[in-house]
Structures are given as structure tokens and as C-alpha cells.
C-alpha positions in Angstrom: -38.7 -93.7 -17.4 -39.7 -94.4 -13.9 -38.3 -92.3 -11.1 -36.8 -93.8 -8.0 -39.1 -94.4 -5.1 -37.4 -91.5 -3.4 -38.4 -89.1 -6.2 -42.0 -89.9 -5.8 -42.1 -89.0 -2.1 -43.5 -85.7 -0.9 -40.2 -84.6 0.4 -38.7 -84.7 -3.1 -41.4 -82.4 -4.5 -40.8 -79.9 -1.7 -37.1 -79.8 -2.3 -37.5 -79.4 -6.0 -39.8 -76.4 -5.6 -37.4 -74.8 -3.1 -34.5 -75.2 -5.6 -36.5 -73.7 -8.5 -37.4 -70.6 -6.3 -33.9 -70.1 -5.3 -32.6 -70.1 -8.8 -35.1 -67.6 -9.9 -34.1 -65.2 -7.1 -30.5 -65.4 -8.1 -31.3 -64.8 -11.7 -33.3 -61.7 -10.9 -30.4 -60.2 -8.8 -27.7 -61.1 -11.3 -27.7 -57.7 -13.2 -26.8 -55.8 -10.0 -23.6 -57.9 -9.3 -20.4 -56.2 -10.5 -16.7 -56.2 -9.9 -14.9 -53.1 -8.5 -15.1 -50.4 -11.2 -15.0 -52.9 -14.0 -18.7 -53.5 -15.0 -21.6 -51.2 -15.3 -24.2 -51.2 -12.6 -27.7 -51.7 -13.9 -30.4 -49.9 -12.0 -31.5 -46.3 -11.2 -28.6 -43.8 -11.2 -28.2 -41.0 -8.6 -28.0 -37.6 -10.3 -27.3 -34.5 -8.1 -29.2 -32.2 -10.6 -32.3 -34.3 -10.1 -32.3 -33.9 -6.4 -35.2 -31.7 -4.9 -34.3 -28.1 -4.1 -36.0 -28.2 -0.7 -33.0 -29.8 1.0 -31.6 -27.8 3.9 -28.1 -27.5 2.5 -29.2 -26.5 -1.1 -29.1 -22.8 -0.1 -25.6 -23.2 1.2 -24.5 -24.6 -2.1 -25.9 -21.7 -3.9 -24.2 -19.3 -1.4 -20.9 -21.1 -2.0 -21.3 -20.5 -5.8 -21.9 -16.8 -5.1 -18.8 -16.6 -2.7 -16.7 -18.2 -5.4 -17.8 -15.7 -8.0 -17.4 -12.5 -6.1 -14.0 -13.5 -4.5 -12.6 -14.5 -7.9 -13.7 -11.2 -9.5 -12.0 -9.2 -6.9 -8.8 -11.2 -7.0 -8.8 -10.9 -10.8 -9.2 -7.1 -10.5 -6.4 -7.0 -7.9 -4.0 -8.7 -10.3 -4.9 -6.6 -13.2 -4.4 -3.4 -11.2 -1.2 -4.4 -9.5 1.1 -2.5 -11.9 0.8 0.5 -11.7 -0.9 -0.1 -8.3 -4.5 1.3 -8.5 -6.3 -1.6 -6.8 -7.8 0.4 -3.9 -9.8 2.8 -6.0 -10.6 0.6 -9.0 -11.4 -2.6 -7.1 -13.4 -1.1 -4.2 -16.8 -2.1 -5.5 -15.8 -5.7 -6.1 -14.2 -5.9 -2.6 -17.3 -4.5 -1.1 -19.4 -7.1 -2.8 -17.2 -9.9 -1.5 -16.6 -8.8 2.0 -20.4 -7.9 2.4 -21.3 -11.6 2.2 -18.7 -12.4 4.9 -20.1 -9.8 7.3 -23.6 -11.2 6.6 -22.5 -14.7 7.6 -20.8 -13.4 10.8 -23.7 -11.1 12.0 -26.9 -12.7 10.6 -28.1 -15.0 13.4 -31.9 -14.7 12.9 -32.2 -16.5 9.6 -32.2 -20.3 10.2 -30.9 -21.1 6.7 -28.0 -18.6 7.3 -27.3 -20.2 10.6 -27.1 -23.6 8.9 -24.6 -22.2 6.4 -22.6 -20.8 9.2 -22.2 -24.2 10.8 -21.4 -25.7 7.4 -18.8 -23.1 6.5 -17.1 -22.4 9.8 -17.7 -25.3 12.3 -17.8 -28.4 10.1 -14.1 -28.7 9.6 -10.8 -27.6 11.1 -9.7 -26.2 7.7 -12.4 -23.8 6.7 -11.9 -22.8 3.1 -14.5 -20.2 3.2 -13.1 -18.5 6.2 -9.5 -18.6 4.8 -10.7 -17.2 1.5 -12.3 -14.1 3.2 -9.3 -13.6 5.4 -7.0 -13.7 2.4 -8.9 -10.9 0.6 -9.1 -9.0 3.9 -5.3 -9.2 4.4 -4.7 -8.1 0.8 -6.9 -5.1 1.2 -5.5 -4.1 4.7 -1.9 -4.6 3.6 -2.3 -1.9 1.0 -4.1 0.4 3.5 -6.8 0.8 0.9 -9.4 2.2 3.5 -7.1 5.3 3.6 -8.3 6.3 0.1 -12.0 6.5 1.4 -13.8 8.5 3.9 -15.1 5.4 5.7 -13.8 1.8 5.8 -15.5 -0.5 3.3 -17.6 -3.2 4.9 -20.1 -4.1 2.3 -21.5 -3.2 -1.0 -22.8 0.4 -1.5 -21.5 3.8 -2.3 -17.9 4.4 -1.4 -16.8 8.0 -1.0 -13.2 8.8 -1.9 -11.4 11.2 0.4 -10.8 14.8 -0.7 -7.0 14.3 -0.1 -7.0 11.3 -2.5 -8.7 13.5 -5.2 -6.3 16.3 -4.7 -3.3 14.0 -4.9 -4.5 12.5 -8.1 -5.1 16.0 -9.6 -1.5 17.1 -8.7 -0.2 13.8 -10.1 -2.0 14.3 -13.3 -0.5 17.8 -13.7 3.0 16.5 -13.1 2.6 13.7 -15.6 1.2 16.0 -18.2 4.1 18.4 -17.7 6.6 15.7 -18.0 5.0 14.3 -21.3 4.7 17.7 -22.8 8.3 18.6 -22.0 9.6 15.5 -23.5 7.7 16.0 -26.6 8.9 19.5 -27.1 12.6 19.2 -26.1 15.2 16.6 -25.5 17.1 18.8 -23.1 16.7 17.4 -19.6 17.5 20.7 -18.0 14.5 22.3 -19.6 12.3 19.6 -18.2 13.7 20.0 -14.7 13.1 23.8 -14.8 9.6 23.6 -16.4 8.3 20.8 -14.2 10.0 22.0 -11.0 6.9 23.6 -9.5 4.4 20.8 -10.2 6.9 18.3 -8.7 7.3 20.5 -5.7 3.6 20.8 -5.1 3.0 17.1 -5.4 6.0 16.2 -3.2 5.0 18.8 -0.5 1.4 17.5 -0.5 2.4 14.0 -0.1 4.8 14.8 2.7 2.0 16.6 4.5 -0.2 13.5 4.2 2.5 11.3 5.7 3.1 13.8 8.6 -0.6 14.1 9.4 -1.4 10.4 9.2 -2.1 8.9 12.6 -0.6 5.5 12.0 1.7 6.5 9.1 -0.1 4.3 6.7 -1.1 5.9 3.4 -3.3 4.4 0.8 -0.9 2.4 -1.4 -2.4 3.8 -4.6 -0.7 7.1 -3.6 2.4 5.5 -2.2 3.1 3.7 -5.4 2.4 6.7 -7.6 4.6 9.0 -5.5 7.5 6.4 -5.6 7.2 6.1 -9.4 7.2 9.9 -9.8 10.3 10.3 -7.7 12.0 7.7 -9.6 11.0 9.3 -12.9 12.2 12.7 -11.6 15.6 11.3 -10.6 16.0 9.4 -13.8 15.8 12.7 -15.7 18.8 14.0 -13.5 16.5 16.4 -11.6 17.0 16.8 -7.9 14.6 18.6 -5.7 17.4 19.1 -3.1 19.4 21.1 -5.7 16.6 23.5 -6.1 15.9 23.8 -2.5 19.5 24.6 -1.7 19.8 27.3 -4.3 18.3 30.1 -2.2 20.7 29.3 0.6 23.7 29.6 -1.8 22.4 33.0 -3.0 22.0 34.4 0.5 25.4 33.2 1.5 27.0 34.9 -1.7 25.1 38.1 -1.0 26.2 38.3 2.6 29.9 37.6 1.7 29.8 40.4 -1.0 28.3 42.9 1.5 31.1 42.1 4.1 33.8 42.6 1.4 32.3 45.9 0.3 32.0 47.1 3.9 35.6 46.6 4.7 36.8 48.0 1.4 34.8 51.1 1.8 35.9 51.5 5.3 39.6 51.6 4.2 39.0 54.2 1.4 36.4 56.5 2.7 37.1 56.8 6.4 40.4 59.0 7.0 42.5 58.2 10.1 42.3 60.8 12.9 45.4 62.7 14.2 45.2 62.4 17.9 47.6 64.0 20.5 48.6 62.0 23.5 47.8 63.6 26.8 50.7 63.1 29.1 50.3 63.2 32.9 51.6 66.2 34.8 53.9 64.1 37.0 55.7 62.8 33.9 56.2 66.4 32.7 57.7 67.5 36.0 60.2 64.7 35.9 61.2 65.6 32.4 61.7 69.2 33.3 63.7 68.3 36.3 65.9 66.0 34.4 66.3 68.7 31.7 67.5 71.4 34.2 69.9 69.1 35.8 71.5 68.0 32.6 71.9 71.6 31.4 73.7 72.7 34.8 76.2 69.8 34.9 77.8 70.5 31.5 81.4 69.6 31.1 84.0 72.5 31.2 85.3 71.5 27.8 81.8 72.2 26.3 81.5 75.4 28.3 84.9 76.8 27.3 84.3 76.0 23.7 
């Protein structure tokens, strides 16, 4: 078969070679063509775990993981200690661990890696999830006045010293609860319980009232507030009233005073005899009487005289 005269020209051979090269290039790129989310892309895949650890934001990612762990532990503890409310004392260590990281982010300005994380967490977006997370646990802690249970406010991890007032309140509360439990086990009579546990309840109630009066801002650690409210409710549910016992001495004094007054007047009427007193008449009155008496005797009627 003989090719046309045009096919034997040099221009034909150049065009044929160019066409073959272009077809080979399209064939080599064919595996990378795909439709939207319908075919698998052939080629090297990007795995985040295989990325090098020397990237600047890798430390911030690890710090985010730590923040997520410590904040979730505190919130779990707060939920578990919500009823009865003992979050302040039992979750103090977890709160210190969480809030300590927040203070480090705020105050540490010398570490370049920490400054980078500060920009990533607090300046990269209008909605800072990290900042709102820390503010949430801070608001939860402050709303319960938990720092009032300790000698110093908790601002980081470390040793947290409980106030002596908190320890004394818990001791009195323990005595009160023990008295109620023992009284209920021994007798079903509510009157016996009110009489036996009156003194422990008075001690606890008086001590708590003193804490409220001496508090500067009136905010008491909510561990104690919740415990005192529960104790008062329990006391009233047993038909005991502290006001009844407080008014008893006043009633006794009033009765004694009334009895003494009655005995005084009764004794005054029977023991003391009335005095016989003579009236002292004035001399002028005596003279008038004597004059009137003499005149009446001189002017007697003749009929009386003759008789």
C-alpha cells in the first residue's frame, strides 16, 4: 500500500510524532482523573499521623489534648458530686489541674511555643472554644463559692489547705448525722429523737450562723450551705423545731414571775393586819363643834324643859 504524497512529506512525520507523544501523556495522567467523591484517587495519600513532629503547631495540638482531658475530668467529678453537693472539697485537685493550664497560657510569655499556642487558642477566631471552656469551669467554681472552703484561692495544681472552719463544720455535721441515725435505729418515737439530738443540732446551727455573720461578702462554701439546708430539712421533717426549744426558757420565766406575784398579793392579804388609826381633827373644827353644842343645849324648847 502506497501512502499519499502528503504522507511522505516531512511535515507528516512531525505531526505523527507529536500526536503519539500527546497520547502517551494523557495515558500517564489518566489514573489521577476522578469525578467528585465517586472514584478512588490513585497516588500518595496524606496521613496526619505520618506528618513530622517538628511542625510549630504540633505542640499546640498536644496541649489541646491535655486541656480536653483535664477539663472533662473536672466536669465529670462535678456532676458526680452534685447531690449531695461536695464538689468543692472532692474536686479541688482536678479543678487545680485544669485551671493551672489556663493561668500558664495567660502568664507565660517567654516560651515561643507557648506564645504560638496563645495566638492559636485566643486570637485566631472570634469564638474561642478554649477560652470559653476555661471560663465555664471558672464560673462553675465561683458560683459555688468553693474558694471559701480553703485558706487560699485555688489557682493551680498543688497542695490545697482546707480551712479550720470547714473542718469544724464537717465534724459537727458528722455528730449530728450520727445522732439521728442512732436515734432512728433505737426508737421510732420522734419526740425522743428531737430531745436527744437537740444539742448537736443547736451546736451545728449556731456554728453555721456564726460563719454567715462573720463572712465578708456573705458567700459561704456551697458544700456547707447544701449540708446545712439538708440538715434543717431533715430536722423539720421529724417535727422538731429549734424555735420551740429556744422559747421554752422564756415560758418558764414568765410562769415563775406570775406565780411569785400571785403569792405576794395572797400573802399580803393574810399576813399583814390592817392598822387602827385615829383621825386627828383640827382645833378650829373642835371649837365650832363645841360652840354649836352649847347653843343647842341653851335653846331647848319649854315643852322639853317642863317635862
